[in-house]
C-alpha positions in Angstrom: -32.0 -39.9 48.6 -28.9 -39.1 46.6 -28.8 -37.8 43.0 -26.6 -39.4 40.4 -25.0 -37.3 37.7 -24.5 -38.6 34.3 -21.5 -37.1 32.4 -20.6 -38.5 28.9 -22.5 -41.6 29.6 -20.7 -42.6 32.9 -21.9 -42.2 36.4 -19.3 -40.1 38.2 -20.5 -39.8 41.8 -23.1 -38.4 44.0 -23.5 -34.7 44.8 -23.1 -35.4 48.6 -19.9 -34.2 50.3 -18.5 -32.4 47.2 -17.4 -35.7 45.7 -18.6 -34.7 42.2 -16.5 -31.6 42.4 -13.5 -33.5 43.6 -13.9 -35.8 40.6 -14.0 -32.9 38.2 -11.0 -31.3 39.7 -9.1 -34.6 39.6 -10.0 -35.0 35.9 -8.8 -31.4 35.3 -5.4 -32.3 36.6 -4.9 -35.4 34.5 -2.7 -35.3 31.4 -1.3 -31.8 32.2 2.3 -32.4 31.2 2.5 -31.2 27.7 4.5 -28.2 26.3 1.6 -25.7 26.2 0.6 -26.4 29.8 4.2 -26.2 31.1 4.4 -22.8 29.3 1.3 -21.8 31.3 3.0 -23.0 34.5 6.1 -21.0 33.6 3.9 -17.9 33.1 2.4 -18.4 36.6 5.9 -18.8 38.0 6.9 -15.5 36.4 4.4 -13.5 38.4 6.4 -13.4 41.6 9.6 -12.7 39.5 7.8 -9.7 38.0 6.9 -8.4 41.5 10.4 -8.8 42.8 12.0 -7.1 39.8 9.4 -4.3 39.8 9.8 -3.7 43.6 13.6 -3.4 43.2 13.1 -0.4 41.0 14.0 -2.0 37.7 11.2 -1.0 35.3 13.0 -2.3 32.3 13.7 -5.6 33.9 10.0 -5.8 35.0 9.0 -5.0 31.5 11.2 -7.8 30.1 9.6 -10.3 32.5 6.1 -9.1 31.4 7.1 -9.4 27.7 8.5 -12.9 28.3 5.3 -13.9 30.0 3.2 -12.5 27.2 5.3 -14.4 24.6 4.8 -17.7 26.5 1.1 -16.9 26.3 1.1 -16.5 22.6 3.3 -19.6 22.2 1.3 -21.9 24.4 -1.9 -21.1 22.6 -0.2 -21.6 19.2 1.3 -24.9 20.3 -1.9 -26.2 21.9 -3.7 -25.8 18.7 -0.9 -26.9 16.4 -0.1 -30.0 18.4 -3.8 -30.8 19.3 -2.9 -30.5 22.9 -5.9 -28.5 24.2 -6.7 -29.7 27.7 -9.2 -28.7 30.3 -6.3 -27.6 32.5 -5.1 -25.3 29.7 -8.6 -23.9 29.1 -8.8 -22.9 32.7 -5.3 -22.0 33.8 -4.2 -20.2 30.6 -6.7 -17.3 30.9 -6.2 -17.4 34.7 -2.4 -17.0 34.3 -3.1 -14.1 31.9 -5.4 -12.4 34.4 -3.0 -12.9 37.3 -0.1 -11.4 35.3 -2.0 -8.4 34.0 -3.6 -7.8 37.5 -0.2 -8.1 39.2 1.3 -5.6 36.8 -1.6 -3.2 37.3 -1.5 -3.6 41.0 2.2 -2.9 41.1 1.8 0.2 38.9 -1.2 1.4 41.0 0.8 0.9 44.2 3.7 2.9 42.7 1.4 5.7 41.6 1.8 5.2 37.9 -1.9 4.3 37.4 -4.9 5.6 39.3 -6.0 3.1 42.0 -9.6 3.4 40.8 -8.6 2.0 37.4 -6.9 -0.9 39.1 -9.9 -1.6 41.4 -12.3 -1.6 38.4 -10.2 -4.0 36.4 -9.7 -6.1 39.5 -13.5 -6.2 40.1 -14.2 -7.3 36.5 -11.5 -10.1 36.6 -12.7 -11.4 40.0 -16.3 -11.6 38.6 -15.0 -13.5 35.6 -12.9 -16.0 37.8 -15.8 -16.6 40.1 -18.1 -17.2 37.2 -15.6 -19.7 35.6 -15.4 -21.5 39.0 -19.2 -21.6 39.2 -19.4 -23.1 35.7 -16.6 -25.6 36.6 -18.8 -26.7 39.5 -21.5 -27.3 36.9 -19.2 -29.4 34.8 -18.5 -26.8 32.2 -15.0 -25.5 31.5 -15.2 -22.0 30.1 -12.5 -21.5 27.5 -11.3 -18.3 25.9 -12.7 -17.1 22.7 -11.3 -14.5 20.2 -12.9 -11.6 22.0 -11.2 -12.5 25.2 -7.8 -13.1 23.4 -8.2 -9.7 21.7 -9.0 -8.0 25.0 -5.9 -9.5 26.5 -3.7 -8.4 23.6 -5.0 -4.9 23.8 -4.6 -4.8 27.6 -1.0 -6.0 27.3 
């Protein structure tokens, strides 16, 4: 016997075979092409650029890439609210891009001996738990979005 899930009054699919999760993921990736989401995608693309610049021994260049990524974070949040372009994609990928950029910078600095590895591991553990929790909630049909405490923590961390 299969179970039907009702979401906003429409029958999406059965729980069998992961079809419900596939529907939710498909919905997540609809209507993603707006300026705030593109800025988030640019921030994700800047992560390997940061690593390359950092690894070539150019700390000022790496800092410039990090600052540019941080500015895209502030700008995409502002534009999403101002233009009323808040999407489930943005709610999920904006904080993910922030976490990945910060963790990448921490990892690079830990590897270079600038930061203690234990500090990097503690922050990595915390962020992994948060991402796993967000993915679990996504599986339940809930997109966990950032709040002011999370935004303030990201600003302090940056």
